[in-house]
C-alpha positions as a printed NumPy array, in Angstrom:
array([[  0.032,  -0.013,  -0.012],
       [  1.424,   3.354,  -1.011],
       [  1.449,   6.14 ,   1.549],
       [  3.56 ,   8.657,  -0.385],
       [  1.122,  11.503,   0.482],
       [  1.488,  10.925,   4.223],
       [  4.017,  12.348,   6.61 ],
       [  6.352,  10.095,   8.538],
       [  4.185,  10.703,  11.607],
       [  1.134,   9.524,   9.708],
       [  2.941,   6.46 ,   8.451],
       [  4.   ,   5.606,  12.003],
       [  0.452,   6.128,  13.288],
       [ -0.953,   3.889,  10.499],
       [  1.535,   1.115,  11.363],
       [  0.89 ,   1.295,  15.08 ],
       [ -2.893,   1.197,  14.714],
       [ -2.65 ,  -1.652,  12.189],
       [ -0.669,  -3.645,  14.746],
       [ -3.353,  -2.964,  17.401],
       [ -6.111,  -4.035,  14.978],
       [ -4.357,  -7.279,  14.163],
       [ -4.057,  -8.124,  17.841],
       [ -7.86 ,  -8.128,  17.989],
       [ -8.834,  -8.928,  14.397],
       [-12.114, -10.055,  12.835],
       [-12.647, -12.917,  15.288],
       [-12.839, -10.419,  18.12 ],
       [-15.588,  -8.359,  16.58 ],
       [-17.674, -11.271,  15.196],
       [-16.957, -14.165,  17.563],
       [-19.74 , -15.692,  19.692],
       [-18.383, -14.042,  22.831],
       [-18.495, -10.61 ,  21.173],
       [-21.641, -10.862,  19.05 ],
       [-24.001,  -8.091,  20.061],
       [-21.562,  -6.489,  22.438],
       [-19.714,  -3.193,  22.294],
       [-16.03 ,  -4.013,  21.715],
       [-15.076,  -2.613,  25.108],
       [-11.569,  -4.015,  25.331],
       [-10.512,  -2.617,  21.972],
       [-12.195,   0.722,  22.702],
       [-10.416,   1.035,  26.021],
       [ -7.025,  -0.005,  24.549],
       [ -7.351,   2.459,  21.676],
       [ -8.234,   5.174,  24.157],
       [ -5.348,   4.328,  26.455],
       [ -2.913,   4.525,  23.509],
       [ -4.273,   7.966,  22.56 ],
       [ -5.87 ,   6.882,  19.266],
       [ -9.485,   7.795,  20.068],
       [ -8.654,  11.386,  20.886],
       [ -5.923,  11.956,  18.312],
       [ -7.979,  14.756,  16.762],
       [ -8.749,  16.628,  19.994],
       [ -6.802,  19.505,  21.566],
       [ -3.721,  18.528,  23.616],
       [ -4.728,  20.817,  26.491],
       [ -7.755,  18.598,  27.062],
       [ -5.94 ,  15.265,  26.821],
       [ -6.089,  14.804,  23.042],
       [ -3.384,  14.259,  20.471],
       [ -3.604,  17.749,  18.939],
       [ -4.129,  16.338,  15.458],
       [ -7.147,  16.467,  13.217],
       [ -9.401,  14.449,  10.908],
       [ -6.391,  13.3  ,   8.897],
       [ -5.109,  11.396,  11.955],
       [ -8.465,  10.138,  13.214],
       [ -9.435,   8.84 ,   9.739],
       [ -6.16 ,   6.842,   9.68 ],
       [ -7.109,   5.211,  12.991],
       [-10.574,   4.126,  11.891],
       [ -9.415,   2.978,   8.465],
       [ -6.679,   0.738,   9.848],
       [ -8.933,  -0.779,  12.536],
       [-11.429,  -1.521,   9.782],
       [ -8.772,  -3.058,   7.546],
       [ -7.877,  -5.362,  10.398],
       [-11.499,  -6.434,  10.677],
       [-12.249,  -4.537,  13.929],
       [-13.801,  -1.174,  13.012],
       [-15.156,   1.036,  15.815],
       [-18.328,   2.71 ,  14.551],
       [-18.562,   4.923,  17.661],
       [-15.385,   6.691,  16.517],
       [-17.517,   8.335,  13.82 ],
       [-19.789,   9.715,  16.496],
       [-18.004,  10.27 ,  19.77 ],
       [-14.599,  11.888,  18.995],
       [-15.285,  12.92 ,  15.413],
       [-18.699,  14.586,  15.617],
       [-19.276,  15.304,  19.265],
       [-15.67 ,  15.899,  20.225],
       [-15.117,  18.23 ,  17.261],
       [-18.232,  20.294,  18.   ],
       [-17.411,  20.682,  21.669],
       [-13.739,  21.516,  20.953],
       [-14.683,  24.199,  18.431],
       [-17.782,  25.674,  19.989],
       [-18.199,  24.47 ,  23.571],
       [-17.803,  26.584,  26.678],
       [-14.696,  26.156,  28.753],
       [-16.768,  24.216,  31.306],
       [-18.03 ,  21.861,  28.578],
       [-14.561,  21.288,  27.254],
       [-13.2  ,  20.51 ,  30.705],
       [-16.118,  18.167,  31.451],
       [-16.129,  16.192,  28.214],
       [-12.967,  16.386,  26.12 ],
       [-10.562,  14.507,  28.412],
       [-12.998,  11.615,  28.694],
       [-13.774,  11.549,  24.985],
       [-10.012,  11.562,  24.34 ],
       [ -9.154,   8.55 ,  26.476],
       [-12.412,   6.643,  25.832],
       [-13.661,   6.79 ,  29.38 ],
       [-16.612,   8.869,  28.186],
       [-18.715,   8.197,  25.108],
       [-21.226,  10.463,  23.434],
       [-23.921,   9.741,  20.792],
       [-25.278,  12.152,  18.188],
       [-28.967,  12.638,  17.699],
       [-30.158,  14.358,  14.528],
       [-32.382,  12.006,  12.434],
       [-36.126,  12.158,  12.992],
       [-38.994,   9.925,  11.841],
       [-40.54 ,  12.538,   9.517],
       [-37.325,  14.417,   8.578],
       [-34.859,  11.787,   7.329],
       [-32.268,  13.505,   5.202],
       [-34.145,  16.83 ,   5.316],
       [-32.705,  18.428,   8.428],
       [-34.806,  21.537,   7.708],
       [-37.835,  19.513,   8.917],
       [-36.446,  18.821,  12.34 ],
       [-39.28 ,  19.193,  14.874],
       [-37.447,  18.626,  18.119],
       [-37.937,  21.917,  19.938],
       [-36.024,  23.701,  22.647],
       [-37.699,  26.488,  24.658],
       [-36.432,  28.608,  27.535],
       [-38.133,  28.326,  30.884],
       [-36.374,  30.648,  33.222],
       [-32.778,  29.484,  33.573],
       [-33.571,  26.088,  32.048],
       [-34.108,  24.642,  28.599],
       [-36.958,  22.257,  27.91 ],
       [-36.591,  19.835,  24.999],
       [-39.38 ,  17.861,  23.32 ],
       [-39.203,  15.585,  20.281],
       [-38.204,  12.236,  18.811],
       [-35.085,  10.89 ,  17.157],
       [-34.55 ,   7.569,  15.275],
       [-31.568,   5.477,  14.187],
       [-29.327,   6.898,  16.866],
       [-26.255,   4.702,  17.353],
       [-24.837,   3.501,  20.637],
       [-27.107,   5.367,  23.025],
       [-27.054,   2.418,  25.484],
       [-23.28 ,   2.715,  25.937],
       [-23.098,   6.547,  25.817],
       [-22.859,   8.857,  28.785],
       [-24.749,  11.561,  26.922],
       [-26.264,  12.351,  23.517],
       [-25.619,  15.531,  21.563],
       [-29.137,  16.4  ,  20.456],
       [-29.93 ,  18.617,  17.5  ],
       [-33.074,  20.661,  18.114],
       [-34.362,  23.979,  16.965],
       [-35.544,  27.045,  18.862],
       [-39.3  ,  26.982,  19.291],
       [-39.791,  30.47 ,  17.968],
       [-38.299,  29.698,  14.546],
       [-41.383,  30.839,  12.598],
       [-39.793,  31.408,   9.183],
       [-39.219,  27.716,   8.498],
       [-35.498,  28.231,   8.015],
       [-33.214,  25.923,   9.892],
       [-32.056,  27.454,  13.135],
       [-30.609,  24.507,  14.972],
       [-29.251,  24.414,  18.464],
       [-27.234,  21.564,  20.091],
       [-27.66 ,  20.275,  23.569],
       [-25.735,  17.798,  25.704],
       [-28.361,  15.51 ,  27.2  ],
       [-27.165,  13.072,  29.906],
       [-28.382,   9.539,  29.52 ],
       [-30.248,   9.571,  32.811],
       [-32.06 ,  12.899,  32.294],
       [-35.711,  12.665,  33.393],
       [-38.018,  12.392,  30.381],
       [-35.198,  11.078,  28.146],
       [-36.032,   7.537,  27.095],
       [-34.811,   5.082,  24.425],
       [-36.26 ,   2.048,  22.625],
       [-34.065,  -0.293,  20.702],
       [-34.9  ,  -0.681,  17.017],
       [-35.   ,  -4.268,  15.817],
       [-32.459,  -4.234,  12.988],
       [-31.839,  -7.118,  10.579],
       [-28.153,  -6.116,  10.536],
       [-26.234,  -7.583,  13.431],
       [-23.775,  -5.031,  14.811],
       [-22.205,  -4.296,  18.115],
       [-23.511,  -0.752,  18.052],
       [-27.281,  -0.837,  18.391],
       [-29.789,   1.579,  16.953],
       [-32.381,   3.43 ,  19.065],
       [-35.466,   5.586,  18.928],
       [-35.276,   8.442,  21.416],
       [-38.133,  10.305,  23.053],
       [-37.558,  13.652,  24.784],
       [-40.623,  14.324,  26.849],
       [-40.12 ,  17.845,  28.242],
       [-36.56 ,  17.094,  29.216],
       [-35.347,  19.896,  31.487],
       [-31.707,  20.869,  31.107],
       [-29.61 ,  23.572,  32.788],
       [-28.482,  26.568,  30.759],
       [-25.032,  24.989,  30.494],
       [-26.391,  22.106,  28.416],
       [-26.562,  24.344,  25.358],
       [-23.33 ,  23.982,  23.359],
       [-21.596,  27.311,  23.351],
       [-22.877,  30.601,  24.678],
       [-25.569,  31.409,  22.125],
       [-28.287,  29.378,  20.429],
       [-27.807,  31.241,  17.127],
       [-24.497,  29.518,  16.436],
       [-26.158,  26.153,  16.049],
       [-25.985,  26.036,  12.254],
       [-22.199,  26.476,  12.276],
       [-21.931,  23.798,  14.965],
       [-24.066,  21.38 ,  12.962],
       [-21.93 ,  21.559,   9.821],
       [-18.745,  21.475,  11.881],
       [-19.857,  18.004,  12.955],
       [-21.328,  16.742,   9.686],
       [-18.122,  17.195,   7.639],
       [-16.115,  14.94 ,  10.037],
       [-19.016,  12.474,  10.011],
       [-18.718,  12.087,   6.25 ],
       [-14.909,  11.864,   6.357],
       [-15.061,   9.15 ,   8.995],
       [-17.823,   7.387,   7.138],
       [-15.433,   7.203,   4.147],
       [-12.654,   5.82 ,   6.429],
       [-15.031,   3.19 ,   7.763],
       [-15.955,   2.096,   4.223],
       [-12.392,   2.077,   2.969],
       [-11.211,  -0.009,   5.905],
       [-14.071,  -2.503,   5.333],
       [-13.305,  -2.694,   1.612],
       [ -9.618,  -3.232,   2.208],
       [-10.313,  -6.059,   4.648],
       [-12.491,  -7.772,   2.074],
       [-10.016,  -7.45 ,  -0.737],
       [ -7.117,  -8.667,   1.345],
       [ -9.082, -11.794,   2.372],
       [ -9.944, -12.463,  -1.295],
       [ -6.359, -11.964,  -2.434],
       [ -5.072, -14.365,   0.201],
       [ -7.612, -16.945,  -0.958],
       [ -6.946, -16.407,  -4.649],
       [ -3.195, -16.955,  -4.161],
       [ -3.664, -20.422,  -2.636],
       [ -6.936, -21.813,  -4.001],
       [ -6.37 , -24.23 ,  -6.902],
       [ -9.066, -25.754,  -9.084],
       [ -7.684, -26.163, -12.644],
       [ -4.294, -27.586, -13.683],
       [ -2.623, -26.724, -10.381],
       [ -2.598, -22.927, -10.94 ],
       [ -4.14 , -20.757,  -8.222],
       [ -7.384, -19.091,  -9.245],
       [ -5.707, -15.681,  -8.842],
       [ -3.702, -16.45 , -11.976],
       [ -6.911, -16.12 , -14.042],
       [ -7.842, -12.645, -15.177],
       [-11.457, -13.192, -14.427],
       [-10.438, -13.29 , -10.753],
       [ -7.4  , -10.989, -10.795],
       [ -8.79 ,  -8.074, -12.776],
       [-11.929,  -7.402, -10.612],
       [ -9.811,  -7.518,  -7.486],
       [ -7.31 ,  -5.098,  -9.016],
       [-10.173,  -2.821,  -9.966],
       [-11.55 ,  -2.944,  -6.383],
       [ -8.141,  -2.052,  -5.049],
       [ -7.804,   0.924,  -7.445],
       [-11.212,   2.266,  -6.467],
       [-10.462,   2.029,  -2.796],
       [ -7.14 ,   3.836,  -3.301],
       [ -8.866,   6.621,  -5.26 ],
       [-11.449,   6.932,  -2.473],
       [ -8.661,   7.386,   0.071],
       [ -7.146,  10.209,  -1.956],
       [-10.437,  12.132,  -1.829],
       [-10.768,  11.347,   1.876],
       [ -7.322,  12.665,   2.508],
       [ -8.141,  15.81 ,   0.553],
       [-11.307,  16.331,   2.607],
       [ -9.431,  15.796,   5.865],
       [ -6.695,  18.264,   4.842],
       [ -9.198,  20.982,   3.888],
       [-11.146,  20.474,   7.081],
       [ -8.048,  20.548,   9.296],
       [ -6.923,  23.704,   7.506],
       [-10.228,  25.406,   8.389],
       [-11.717,  25.388,   4.925],
       [-15.233,  24.263,   5.855],
       [-16.717,  25.005,   2.472],
       [-14.088,  23.101,   0.527],
       [-14.187,  20.321,   3.081],
       [-17.946,  20.031,   2.685],
       [-17.662,  19.312,  -1.023],
       [-14.726,  16.95 ,  -0.66 ],
       [-16.152,  15.115,   2.377],
       [-19.373,  14.35 ,   0.482],
       [-17.452,  13.156,  -2.518],
       [-15.202,  10.985,  -0.369],
       [-18.143,   9.395,   1.398],
       [-19.859,   8.684,  -1.898],
       [-16.763,   7.21 ,  -3.573],
       [-15.772,   5.13 ,  -0.569],
       [-19.253,   3.627,  -0.151],
       [-19.444,   2.659,  -3.825],
       [-15.914,   1.212,  -3.713],
       [-16.675,  -0.684,  -0.532],
       [-19.845,  -2.323,  -1.885],
       [-18.058,  -3.492,  -5.055],
       [-15.001,  -4.693,  -3.073],
       [-17.085,  -6.81 ,  -0.691],
       [-19.213,  -8.213,  -3.468],
       [-16.113,  -9.219,  -5.436],
       [-14.44 , -10.701,  -2.425],
       [-17.444, -12.896,  -1.65 ],
       [-17.668, -13.85 ,  -5.34 ],
       [-14.   , -14.835,  -5.39 ],
       [-14.429, -17.24 ,  -2.519],
       [-17.688, -18.669,  -3.839],
       [-19.487, -20.716,  -1.189],
       [-16.644, -20.136,   1.257],
       [-17.424, -16.41 ,   1.057],
       [-20.645, -17.078,   2.867],
       [-19.147, -19.045,   5.749],
       [-18.339, -17.707,   9.183],
       [-14.765, -18.93 ,   8.79 ],
       [-13.808, -16.194,   6.33 ],
       [-15.672, -13.302,   7.931],
       [-17.009, -11.841,   4.707],
       [-20.733, -12.639,   4.604],
       [-21.645, -10.218,   7.395],
       [-19.975,  -7.466,   5.427],
       [-22.518,  -7.741,   2.631],
       [-25.207,  -5.928,   4.564],
       [-22.752,  -3.66 ,   6.358],
       [-21.269,  -2.483,   3.078],
       [-24.709,  -1.773,   1.632],
       [-25.516,   0.412,   4.676],
       [-22.58 ,   2.609,   3.765],
       [-24.565,   3.817,   0.757],
       [-27.408,   4.96 ,   3.015],
       [-25.729,   6.271,   6.142],
       [-24.851,   8.737,   7.441],
       [-26.252,  10.386,   4.297],
       [-27.623,   8.707,   1.179],
       [-25.756,   8.768,  -2.068],
       [-28.692,  10.539,  -3.726],
       [-28.444,  13.479,  -1.309],
       [-24.715,  13.633,  -2.064],
       [-25.511,  13.77 ,  -5.764],
       [-27.992,  16.538,  -5.028],
       [-25.287,  18.419,  -3.146],
       [-22.707,  18.106,  -5.921],
       [-25.131,  18.891,  -8.74 ],
       [-26.381,  22.01 ,  -6.916],
       [-23.368,  23.295,  -4.964],
       [-20.551,  22.221,  -7.251],
       [-22.047,  22.217, -10.773],
       [-24.478,  25.062, -10.183],
       [-27.469,  23.191, -11.501],
       [-31.004,  24.163, -10.357],
       [-32.041,  22.761,  -7.041],
       [-34.435,  19.81 ,  -7.386],
       [-35.726,  19.682,  -3.832]])
């Protein structure tokens, strides 16, 4: 794998995280003892080594890096077969928002724990009737004296059962114009009126999905991220760009894992005349194509991370969406080709590929669908009329 665009520090980080991932591997994340459980040991080890908070400020216990470093961590863990989905949410979205916009008290309270993994935070934006249209968010926040009162519902929120709090996206109740005026709140998991119901998903994953109900949840003034509710829109997009970058890293890691398993198999599996099946172009060429597409996706992800870390939110928004789109498409094709290469063996538990079929397909839908990305690029990049 070429890393010519990476610094020596990045190469060292990649190698170190790869070594950690291999110590746990695919068996750890899919074995009977781990099925349905949060990979606590790996999470704690990654936090102890400083990998979970590599993007967060040094003064609050982080590594002082950015999305370039954090995306390397997630990609390499995924390539080893042990991706950590909550990295997309806890340090990337929530940690970034608090680091950039939080009050000093919020930074002191949350960033050290998010950095070392002792605290975890979920992110709540999706609603039953809003979906990809964040302008239709109906979760409301109103002032009542010195407190905020939140009411609303959220769906498909990851990892709420293992999180100490959820960063909830609401909107001020007096937003009469219909324009999006979001505000973000830190809601502790045990806040009165804050309940969760697990969604029965066909996809088996360690990180469960939940529907949340906020029934007049009362929060202190300090629960609002930052000093003013009017900065919520900037906060929201500051979190969504890292989400897309990390989504790309997740997909690239998954795709790499699949291709590497298929290549190993194709080098040793013999059927005709003693030659391994990898000697046949019908096997070799699709795997080479999958590898190329994953490498191209990484380039766009690296561009997005660089733009974001340099403070170019507009440029990062375009690149992050493109990276997420490209990585998801590459991942789906890589997993499909890997399973096809192994034939019936590709559907056995022994090779750890079958479960990736559904997981890879999800990458086209979450955290944003490919159609919404195409809408973004056609409208924002190409200047075509808006279709929605």
